[in-house]
N, C-alpha and C positions, 0 to 999 in steps of 0.2 A: 574390161569386158567381163560379162557374167561367166562364172565357172560353168563348164559344160559337162564335166565328168565328176559326178558324185562329190559335191563340196563337203568338207568335213566341218561339223559344227560341234563345239564343246558347250555343254550345258553345265551350270553349277548352281546348286541350291542346298538349303538346309534340310533338316529332317521333319519339320512340321508340315502338315497338310497344306496350309496356306501358301507355302513356297513350292512344295513338291507337285501338287495337283496341276498348276498351270505349266510347270516344266514338263510334266508327263503329257499334257495335252499338246504342247508344242512339239515334243518329240514324236508323237504319233503323226502329226501333220507333216513335219519335215521328213519323216521316214517314208510317208506315202509319196513325197516329192523326190525321192531318190537320194537324200542326204545321208552321209555317214555320220553317226552320232556317237559321242563319248560323254559320259557323265563324270563330273568330279565333285565330290562332297567330302564331309568329314566322317569320322567313324560312326557317330550317332546317326547321321543321315543315311549312311550305307545300310544300316540295319532296318531302316524304315522304308526303303525303296521297294516298289512292287510294280504290277502292271507292265507297261511297256519297258520299264527299266530293267526287268528281268532278262530281256533279250539284248541289252545294250552294254557295251564295254564300259566298265565303271572303275574309277580309281578313288582312293581316299587320301586326303592330306590333313595335316594338323590344322586346327583352328582354335582360336581363343575368343570367348564371348566378349562383346563390347556393350551390348544393350543393357541399360539399367545399372551399370557398374560405376562405383566411385573411382577416383583417381588411383587409389591403391590397387583396386581390382584390375584396372586397365594396365597398370604397370606389370602386374603378375601375368596378364594375358599376352603382353607384347612378345616375349620370347617364343611362345607357342605360335603366335601369328607369323612371326618372322620365319620360323621353320616351315610353316605351311606355304608361305610365299616362295621359299626356295624350292620346295617340293613341286609346287605348281609350275614354277618357271621351267624346271627340268622336263616336266610332263609336256608342257606346251611346245617346248623346243623339239621334242621327239614327235609329237602329234602333228605339229605345224597346221593348225586349223585355219579355215577361212574366216571363221568368226567365233567369238566367245560370248555367251549369253548368260547373264546372272539373274537370279530370282530373289535376291535379298537374303537377309539373315546372315549372321556372322560366319556361317560355314562357307558362304560364297565369297567372302572378302579376300582370302589369300589368292584364289584363282583369278578373280577380277583385277586385283592389284598387279599380279604378275602379267596378266594380259595387257593391261594399259601400259605398263613399263616396257613390255616386250614389243609394243607397236602393232598388236593384232587388232582387227576390227572388233569393236565391242558394243554391247547394248545391255541394258538392265531393264527388268520389268518390275513395276511397283504395283502390288496387289491392292493396296489400301488408298483411301482418299487423303492420307497424310504420308508423305515420304518417310520411309523408315530410316533409322539411324545408319545402317550399313549402306543403303542406297544413297543417303544424303552425303556420305563420305565419298562415294564413287561417282556421283552425278557429274561433277565438273571434269572428270577424267575420261568418261566413256564417250562413244560417238553418238549413241541414240538412247532415249529414255522412253520406254513404252509404258503407258498409263492405263489403269483399269477404269478410272473415273475421268470425266471431261475436265473437272477442276481438281487440281492436285495441290494441296497445301504443303508448305515446307520446302518448296523447290528453290535451290540457290539461284539467285538472279542470273548468274553467268551461265547457267545450264538450261534456262527456260526455253531457248530456241531449239533444243534437242528433243523436246517432248513430242510424242506422237500418241494419240488416243487410239489404242487397239481394243480395249476392253480386257476382261479377265477370262482367259480360256477355261472352259469346264469340260468335264468328261462327256464322251459321246452319248452315254446312257442318259445324261441329263438333257442334252440337246434334243434327244428323241422325244422327251416329254413336252416339248414346246408346242407340239401339235395337239396336245390335250387341252381343249378349250376350258376356260373357267366358267363354271355355272354356279352363280351365287345360290345360297340356300333359299328355298321358297318359304312361304309363311309357316308351314307346318312340317317341313321336311327335315331330314337328318342333317346335322352339321358336323363336318370333320375338322377337328382341332388337332393340329400337330405341334408338339412341344419338343424342341431339340436344344441341346446345350453345348454344341461343339463336339469335338472328338471324344471327350471324356465326360460329357454331361455337365450339369451345373447344379450345385446344391440349392441355390436360391430358387430355382424353378420347382424343385421337389418340396420346398418349404412353403412357397407362395401359391403356385397354381392350384393344387387341390383345395386349399382353403378358399381361394377366390371362386372356384367353381361351386363350392358348397354354398356360397352366399348368393348365387344366381337364383332367380325365380324358378320354382320347381318345373313349370311348363317348359322353360328354356333349357334347364339342366337335363331334363329327360330326353332332349333331342340331340344331346352331344355324343359323338363318338370320338373319344380321346385316345390319341397315340402319343406316348410320352417317353422320352429317353431319360433315364435316371442313373445316378452314380450307384455303384454296387452297394455301398453302405446305406443308401436311401431307399432302395427299391421295395423292400418288404414293408417299411413304414408307409410309403406312398400307397401301396396296394391295399394295406389295411385301412387307411383313412378313406380311400375311395369306397371300399366295401361297406364301411360304416354309414356311408351316405348313399348306399344303394346303387353304386356305379361299378362297372367292370371295364376299365380302360385296357388298352393294349400297352403294356409296359415292357421295356427292355433296356439293357445296359448299352447295347449297340444295335442299330438297324442296318442291315446290309442292302436294303432295298429303298433307301431314302428317296431316290428319284421317283419311284412309283407312289410312295406315300405323299411326296410333295405335290405330285400331279393330282392326287385325290383331295388335297387339303383345301378347305375354304379359308382357313386362317392359320398362320404360323406364329408361334411365340418362340423367340430364339435370341441368341447372341448376334453380334453384328460383325463377325469375322469376314474376311475377304471371300473365302470360299462359300460361306452361307449366303452372302449378298449376291455373288455371281450366280449361284444355282437358283436362288429365289427369283432373280430377274430374268434368267434364261427361260425358266418355265412360266413366269408371270403370275406370281401369287402375292397376296397382301400379307403384311406381317406386323406384329408388335415386336419391336426390337429393343432389347435390354443390353446395352454395351457392357462388356466386361470391364469393371472400373479399374482393375489393376494392370490392364494392357499397357505396354510400353508407349509412352507419349499419348495415351488415351486415344489411339488410332481408331478403335471401334466406334467411339462417339462420332468421329469424323465420318465414318462409313454410314452410320445410322442417320446422321444429319443430311447426308447427300440424298438418301431415299426419302426421308421425311419431307425435304424441300420440294421434291417433284411429285409428292402425293402418293408415293408407292407404299408407304407404311407409316407407322406411328412410333415415335421414339419415347421410351420410358426409361429414364435413368434408374439405376438400381436403387438409389436413395429414395425414389418415389414409387418403387415397385412393391407395393404392399397388397395384401389380400383384398382390402376394401377398394383401393384405387383400381386394381386390375379387374375386380368384379364389375365396377362401374364402366370401365372401358369395354369389357367384353359384352356387357348387356347392350351398350350403345351400338357396337359394331355388329354383333350377331343378329340384331333385330333391324339392321339397315342394309339389306342386300344391295341397294344402289351404291352406298359408300364402299362396300367391299368390291363390287364390280369395277368402280372407278379406280380404286387402288390397284386392283389386279391389272387393269389396262395400263396404268402408269408404270407398274413394275415391269410388265412385258416390254413397254416402250424403252425402258432404261436398260434392258438386257442387250447383250452383244453376242448372239449365238455364233457369229462368225469370227469371234475374237482369236481363236487359234489360227484360222486362215489369215487374218489380218496381221497377226504377230509373225507368222511364217513369211508373209510378203515382206515385212520389214526386214527380217533376217536376210532373205535372198536379195533384197535391194541393197542392203549393207554389203553383201558379198559382191554384187555386181559393180559396186562403186568402191571396191576394195583396193584400187591401185594405190591410194594414199597410205593404206595400212602396209602394203608391200614395201612402199618407199620408206616408211618409218622403221620397219624391221631391217631393211637393207642398210639404213643409216646406223 
């Protein structure tokens, strides 16, 4: 039977935004539904938590990285991971949660391993279109696998029947922009171009975008209102280059009002991280996506392909992201409002604004069918 008195849910995630943001969105939704919440992360993750997590009981355990490491690195990480599993095991025995939910990243591995060995009801959420290494390790062991994309690459065959497409939860401030209709630029109107590079910007955008814009026909260039995120070491040079070409963009190292700027954008140029894709599709905006080539397992390319295939954006590998090629792409897109409008509609259709609610439903359903987990713990 479903728990009737404030079920306790343990969440576990790493310190990067791609893992923490969906965990935060789920925490907010489960909190509104009366759940007791606890967060378990590692030391690095604990320093990065904010928002809802400031009000939630939080614990840290040891964790050793696994992604991208050679065998010698994995061997060095093994003792750290073992200590973390022991710490998480003791925490879970004390907390006795109804469910334990992981959001990927090596910081979540000790807690999820302890939860599966301890017989607790478990689920993981995968933010990308390619199952990450930590989640790939956990997939055969957990009870449910929530996915952000309808098609998920890298799923172990024995775990495929556990997958449920919930979407990628995003912040409420992003969902609020979904009602902001997309109006493509008219023939002579202003064009809002938004350039982001993830949480720390991207040097390649600072190097390529200003030069590409400078190559556009003057009549088109003069219509642009550019908002661009830059790395600290790049921002002065980018500003100077734009000024030399008679342009005054809005530049910053970080924008704390990205949802508003995304709502106003006619086109985004950005990376293809899970959070970027989720927010882009939640609002419904077209994008030129340049996957980060050094991402583990090249998962950003998988994300970008997923949007490109449904007509919601245009994939440009970084190897082909040159000033001349980008200028040609921008001239084609910015003079074709019909193409932009179609891509915006496809982007919106791909979004899951109810992802947090759907993921919360999965968790509560897992709890309501938790007799098997109770039996496993009793055994």
